[in-house]
Kinemage of the C-alpha trace (Angstrom):
@kinemage 1
@onewidth
@group {chain A} dominant
@subgroup {mainchain}
@vectorlist {calphas} color= white
{ca val a 1} P 137.761 130.244 100.476
{ca gln a 2} L 135.320 132.739 101.608
{ca leu a 3} L 132.600 132.734 104.096
{ca val a 4} L 129.885 135.463 104.341
{ca glu a 5} L 127.360 135.869 107.197
{ca ser a 6} L 123.715 137.367 107.346
{ca gly a 7} L 120.942 137.239 109.404
{ca gly a 8} L 122.070 139.358 112.605
{ca gly a 9} L 120.162 142.106 114.006
{ca leu a 10} L 118.666 143.167 117.064
{ca val a 11} L 115.867 140.984 119.094
{ca gln a 12} L 114.086 140.648 122.208
{ca pro a 13} L 114.567 138.051 124.744
{ca gly a 14} L 112.694 134.743 123.561
{ca gly a 15} L 112.989 135.912 119.868
{ca ser a 16} L 114.492 134.171 117.041
{ca leu a 17} L 116.926 134.508 114.129
{ca arg a 18} L 118.403 132.793 111.490
{ca leu a 19} L 122.071 133.375 110.790
{ca ser a 20} L 123.264 132.347 107.218
{ca cys a 21} L 126.774 131.397 106.112
{ca ala a 22} L 127.255 131.265 102.194
{ca ala a 23} L 130.683 129.798 101.205
{ca ser a 24} L 132.599 129.877 98.095
{ca gly a 25} L 135.567 128.273 96.922
{ca thr a 26} L 135.049 124.997 99.143
{ca pro a 27} L 131.540 122.810 99.170
{ca val a 28} L 130.279 123.064 102.849
{ca ser a 29} L 129.316 119.346 102.327
{ca arg a 30} L 132.684 118.394 102.349
{ca asn a 31} L 133.844 120.126 105.779
{ca thr a 32} L 133.073 120.576 109.103
{ca met a 33} L 131.276 123.804 109.351
{ca gly a 34} L 131.178 125.455 112.662
{ca trp a 35} L 129.507 128.682 114.154
{ca tyr a 36} L 131.580 130.690 116.856
{ca arg a 37} L 130.180 133.557 118.935
{ca gln a 38} L 132.406 136.442 120.683
{ca ala a 39} L 130.606 138.440 123.181
{ca pro a 40} L 132.075 141.945 124.446
{ca gly a 41} L 135.130 141.515 126.901
{ca lys a 42} L 135.088 137.409 126.270
{ca gln a 43} L 136.966 135.016 124.193
{ca arg a 44} L 135.312 133.205 120.987
{ca glu a 45} L 133.890 130.152 122.185
{ca pro a 46} L 132.382 127.751 119.647
{ca val a 47} L 128.390 127.557 119.281
{ca gly a 48} L 128.121 124.316 117.391
{ca ser a 49} L 129.026 122.657 114.209
{ca ile a 50} L 128.022 120.168 111.567
{ca thr a 51} L 130.398 117.625 109.988
{ca arg a 52} L 130.531 116.268 106.604
{ca phe a 53} L 128.522 113.363 107.373
{ca gly a 54} L 125.402 115.643 108.559
{ca asn a 55} L 126.303 115.115 112.473
{ca thr a 56} L 125.609 118.366 114.657
{ca asn a 57} L 127.079 118.967 118.136
{ca tyr a 58} L 126.323 121.995 120.158
{ca ala a 59} L 127.573 123.973 123.222
{ca asp a 60} L 125.744 123.225 126.349
{ca ser a 61} L 124.519 127.005 126.651
{ca val a 62} L 122.414 126.589 123.105
{ca lys a 63} L 121.381 123.138 123.246
{ca gly a 64} L 117.986 122.520 122.477
{ca arg a 65} L 117.315 126.201 121.191
{ca phe a 66} L 119.861 126.661 118.447
{ca thr a 67} L 119.903 124.349 115.339
{ca ile a 68} L 122.603 123.845 112.544
{ca ser a 69} L 122.024 123.153 109.072
{ca arg a 70} L 123.055 123.339 105.639
{ca asp a 71} L 121.818 123.875 102.019
{ca asn a 72} L 124.378 121.806 99.624
{ca ala a 73} L 122.416 123.540 96.648
{ca lys a 74} L 123.061 126.919 97.978
{ca asn a 75} L 126.317 126.229 99.543
{ca thr a 76} L 125.095 127.770 102.653
{ca val a 77} L 125.046 126.636 106.554
{ca tyr a 78} L 122.356 127.918 108.772
{ca leu a 79} L 122.159 128.666 112.278
{ca gln a 80} L 118.508 129.089 113.795
{ca met a 81} L 118.394 130.286 117.059
{ca asn a 82} L 115.157 130.212 119.490
{ca asn a 83} L 114.291 131.230 122.595
{ca leu a 84} L 117.224 133.946 122.556
{ca lys a 85} L 118.480 135.027 125.906
{ca leu a 86} L 120.453 138.342 126.855
{ca glu a 87} L 123.464 136.262 127.109
{ca asp a 88} L 123.276 135.159 123.605
{ca thr a 89} L 124.523 138.716 122.724
{ca ala a 90} L 127.761 138.388 120.183
{ca val a 91} L 129.486 138.529 117.206
{ca tyr a 92} L 128.687 135.023 115.469
{ca ser a 93} L 131.274 134.045 113.120
{ca cys a 94} L 131.396 130.878 110.729
{ca asn a 95} L 134.249 128.601 110.045
{ca ala a 96} L 135.264 125.700 107.619
{ca arg a 97} L 137.698 123.380 108.267
{ca val a 98} L 138.710 122.342 105.110
{ca pro a 99} L 140.687 119.152 104.685
{ca ser a 100} L 144.212 119.329 102.639
{ca ala a 101} L 147.156 117.623 102.194
{ca ile a 102} L 148.952 118.343 104.870
{ca gly a 103} L 146.010 118.621 107.309
{ca tyr a 104} L 143.303 121.021 107.571
{ca gly a 105} L 142.889 124.844 106.864
{ca asp a 106} L 140.404 126.938 109.098
{ca tyr a 107} L 138.605 129.832 107.314
{ca trp a 108} L 136.585 132.444 109.042
{ca gly a 109} L 133.891 134.867 107.939
{ca arg a 110} L 134.038 138.307 109.193
{ca gly a 111} L 130.909 137.640 111.545
{ca thr a 112} L 127.551 139.415 112.102
{ca gln a 113} L 126.139 140.852 115.131
{ca val a 114} L 123.201 139.559 117.352
{ca thr a 115} L 122.091 141.619 120.031
{ca val a 116} L 119.612 140.245 122.518
{ca ser a 117} L 117.970 143.070 124.463
{ca ser a 118} L 114.729 144.247 125.692
């Protein structure tokens, strides 16, 4: 399983970015796919996720601003981020929770940097 994030960059407060997580080795439609972020000096925290049924949930800090979606044909998961704030600055990583015979396996991408700055 490989996950490759893209779409990060520098954006002003109030701006938008769309991150992509391209998966290989596992269909995103069969797994819970999550987005996490880690700001400098802080622990990694969950941003949100989408289940194989298409149900989404979000951290309180991003509700109403971030949206997770997926394109099964492209085997890609997206994180649309609107109205970005300074505190959204972090490395954003994609996670795939893949079912296995003995439970679940967690796979991670290397992350993409999002910097919100004026």
